[in-house]
C-alpha positions, -999 to +999 in steps of 0.1 A: -167+187-360-171+165-332-153+161-298-133+128-308-122+142-341-104+165-321-084+142-300-079+118-326-065+146-350-048+165-327-010+170-330+016+188-310+037+191-337+016+206-360+009+231-332+046+240-328+043+252-362+021+282-354+047+299-333+080+315-343+101+304-309+108+273-302+084+255-271+110+228-263+143+255-273+141+295-269+109+313-266+098+345-252+060+354-246+058+387-259+070+378-291+041+354-296+018+377-284+026+407-295+058+417-322+051+385-344+017+400-354+032+438-358+045+433-395+013+444-403+014+477-395-028+487-392-034+453-375-059+461-345-046+443-313-070+459-285-102+479-283-102+499-252-131+514-235-135+525-201-164+538-184-167+572-189-165+562-229-131+573-235-120+547-262-084+539-278-076+516-302-040+498-305-025+483-334-001+454-327+027+475-340+017+502-315+020+473-287+050+466-297+069+501-302+053+508-268+065+477-252+098+480-265+102+517-251+085+502-213+117+472-217+142+505-224+126+521-193+122+490-171+160+484-174+170+522-170+153+516-139+176+489-127+153+460-138+171+434-153+164+394-164+150+372-135+139+403-118+104+403-102+077+435-115+046+433-104+011+450-120-013+467-094-037+481-123-075+478-136-079+473-174-051+499-183-032+499-213-002+512-188-004+470-173-003+457-208+026+476-221+043+470-186+040+430-192+051+432-223+081+449-210+087+428-183+084+395-203+109+411-234+136+421-207+132+383-193+122+396-159+093+376-144+054+394-140+039+390-110-002+400-111-019+417-084-056+422-078-069+457-074-091+448-048-062+432-026-056+446+009-024+457+024-020+421+039-026+406+007-007+429-014+029+430+013+021+390+014+026+383-024+051+412-030+072+400-002+072+363-006+082+366-045+111+393-039+093+421-061+121+447-070+091+469-089+053+478-086+034+495-117+003+510-104-012+544-095-012+565-065-047+555-051-036+518-052+000+528-034-017+546-009-025+508+006+010+505+013+019+536+031+040+530+064+047+497+053+083+485+048+089+483+014+120+472-002+104+473-038+101+506-062+071+520-072+060+533-110+031+552-110+008+557-142-006+587-128+019+608-113+053+629-120+089+609-116+118+628-101+126+640-135+093+658-136+079+636-161+049+618-162+045+584-172+037+584-207+068+611-210+090+588-191+082+556-214+082+577-245+119+592-234+133+556-247+142+538-277+111+527-299+138+495-309+147+464-286+159+431-287+136+407-268+158+387-248+148+353-261+141+328-227+146+291-224+112+272-226+111+263-195+118+296-175+089+311-155+075+341-171+048+345-144+043+341-106+004+338-105-006+336-067-037+311-059-053+301-023-056+268-010-066+261+023-037+258+042-010+284+045-010+312+028-010+320-011+013+302-031+032+318-059+022+289-093+050+295-120+038+295-155+065+295-181+070+310-216+063+281-232+031+281-213+020+308-247+020+274-267+004+250-241-028+276-241-033+266-279-060+234-275-079+257-249-078+288-272-085+272-306-110+243-298-128+254-259-129+294-272-125+288-310-108+316-309-102+322-349-080+353-366-106+372-375-126+373-339-133+404-319-130+388-286-143+401-248-135+388-222-144+401-185-123+385-159-100+414-142-058+406-155-052+402-114-061+362-123-048+338-144-080+334-166-082+374-173-047+377-178-042+349-202-076+334-217-089+370-217-060+388-228-028+371-236-042+341-249-065+355-280-033+383-286-011+351-294-037+342-318-037+375-334-072+382-329-090+418-318-100+419-281-119+444-262-110+457-225-136+474-207-127+497-175-156+497-157-181+482-129-201+452-146-233+460-156-256+439-181-267+466-203-233+477-211-218+444-220-247+444-243-239+482-256-202+468-261-212+436-274-227+458-299-207+484-304-168+464-314-194+436-334-182+410-305-181+376-321-168+359-291-172+362-256-163+350-222-172+360-184-180+344-151-215+326-145-224+356-119-222+381-149-244+356-175-267+351-144-273+392-143-275+394-175-298+371-184-321+392-150-318+421-173-347+405-191-357+400-229-368+433-234-333+448-231-316+423-255-343+438-285-324+470-278-294+456-293-277+435-322-255+409-312-233+394-336-216+370-308-221+331-315-194+318-289-199+322-254-180+304-227-178+306-190-153+298-166-150+297-125-181+276-110-206+251-130-236+271-147-268+260-141-298+252-165-313+281-165-291+308-180-279+281-203-313+278-218-317+314-218-289+322-238-299+288-264-331+307-271-321+341-272-290+340-293-296+304-309-260+293-290-255+275-255-230+290-231-203+265-234-186+263-195-148+252-188-131+243-160-089+248-153-069+256-126-043+280-125-016+252-120-026+231-150-045+256-176-083+251-184-084+213-188-117+203-188-145+216-214-173+220-239-156+230-273-172+256-288-154+245-323-177+213-322-207+205-323-213+183-290-243+186-271-243+208-239-249+193-209-258+226-183-239+218-151-214+199-171-178+213-173-175+185-204-143+162-217-108+164-209-085+187-233-066+173-265-034+173-263-034+159-227-042+130-204-067+139-179-082+112-157-104+110-122-082+093-095-085+083-058-063+086-028-040+062-040-038+073-076-057+049-093-080+058-120-118+052-107-148+032-122-167+056-145-199+069-124-174+071-093-160+102-076-126+112-082-098+140-083-095+157-114-059+143-122-036+155-150-008+123-163+030+143-159+046+117-180+032+136-208+063+161-221+036+190-228+026+193-192+053+209-172+043+224-138+075+247-129+065+244-091+052+272-064+081+300-060+101+293-034+080+264-021+093+229-031+071+216+001+040+227-014+049+216-049+056+184-042+022+182-020+003+179-061+020+150-068+007+114-062+025+092-082+024+101-121-006+123-112-004+163-108-037+169-086-064+196-091-076+193-059-112+191-072-137+162-076-158+148-104-176+122-119-180+111-154-214+100-164-220+074-189-215+097-221-180+108-210-191+142-196-173+151-163-191+167-137-179+190-107-183+173-073-169+198-048-135+203-037-112+180-023-095+208+000-122+239+014-117+263-014-143+289-018-156+296-051-176+327-054-185+348-086-154+333-105-132+339-077-114+311-057-107+321-017-089+306+003-102+302+039-070+301+057-059+341+046-097+352+057-092+334+089-061+346+102-074+382+091-103+380+111-081+367+143-064+399+141-096+416+154-092+418+191-130+401+193-122+374+178-106+343+196-117+317+168-126+316+130-139+291+107-146+302+067-165+281+045-185+287+015-223+286+016-244+281-017-255+313-031-276+312-062-261+343-076-223+335-067-221+299-062-211+305-030-208+332-007-179+334+022-194+325+058-176+329+087-184+314+119-170+330+151-159+322+183-159+357+205-133+367+231-142+372+270-161+404+270-174+406+236-212+398+231-226+389+196-242+417+178-253+423+142-231+456+144-200+435+157-209+412+125-208+443+101-177+453+120-158+422+114-169+421+076-157+455+071-124+445+087-119+419+064-128+442+031-106+469+041-074+445+049-077+419+025-099+425-001-138+430-014-139+397-027-126+380+001-148+395+030-170+373+049-209+388+034-228+364+065-212+358+101-227+336+125-214+334+164-209+300+177-197+289+213-173+267+199-159+250+166-158+210+154-130+197+158-107+166+155-096+149+185-063+167+176-074+201+173-078+209+137-111+224+129-138+207+110-148+231+083-165+204+059-188+195+089-196+236+089-200+232+051-223+201+049-247+218+077-249+248+052-257+225+025-281+209+042-301+242+056-302+252+016-319+214+005-340+215+038-354+253+035 
């Protein structure tokens, strides 16, 4: 199939027939990704495994029953429609069940990432007004001493009645009537980092399960008989939707692995579960390539659909997979607020140009626009934008932040904040960010939050954070620090500051490199010119 055929033959009316709810009326995310597939009691939904070798197989029927019990359990502790419930766990089945149960009662799910520190967790929890966080003792310890108004439900402890998490859940009926929601009611509040201010909660509607269809079907090419393995964490939009609930919405089987990334372990999982469809961040693919062909020869890999997202893939990695698996890696681009909107499509026979994000997604109108909202000429750099006159794109806005929501629009265009250009064949090529968001190993990191954390340290007078080019991670976080009087630059102080951020924010946001300088470059109005610092880092790499 050719890309042009996808565009020509695509119909949202046909997509509607794939779902039991009405994307223009009443629908519920949980029903579409779980319950409608539970009619067959033996249909497998999830193969779960951890780093210790423990395994579980969950059918859609089991997911339905356990999430029904969870829905009843949530209601028993006072959670109701419209409340916000956060999950702060790794790839645990308790988390999957909690998310489904949240949706079933009409509550809104707030993903939290386990690498976040206390400050990051408190901002997201307080800003969204969560009523409950489902977590474990290790993660809950980060909130000790904090003034919190929400409840905690621990998965590895007993409650006031002396019941474990599962004993508590299992004490409720497996019968529950899922609440039908208006299509544009929020299902998820996903926090996303920007360059100014603190992270904002982008709302995703119950209709979002239907809007995922073109990406899942054409770019990932998920089919009902696929065994799908996606590596991203459920604390992030790609892990939550593309790697977990998206494939489940099509009735596929997914693999969830709870453990640290190791290239050979990934090969073992691919062989053991006969994975046919695989997606991971570019950093993971680079590490798999680095493991070498001798390791590859030990395993029989069935996967022939490979996808990636997070930052552009380099040609060396794409060629390695082409040569060793007979299949290129198909690179994808998206944003939390828009979904995956420019892609290479596994369903087609399109040529993959390493480094290119591919073509706009069927079903949505995309363009590259200038600062006036005018479409740029082919070959010129413009901001990736989505035409909002299309009724199937609905950005619900940022939670309780209408000002930041309105800033995403320019006339009829919804702005991504990312720059690209289109070559003579229509392929899009990423050119950088219109803002200063750092893209490191698939994570989007806002510099403001890291700078604010650094400046809480007594040694720091001013800080500016940028992305420095890195062969493995795409970019690493680099901080430029102006010290307070009485402090002197040293390697020990640099290490102390990095650890300070790592402990307070998260393991992916801390500066991996710190440079002490006497002053930051600024505009006449006093704004730090991060782009000058970033330009310097990129020039260093070119000249090295």
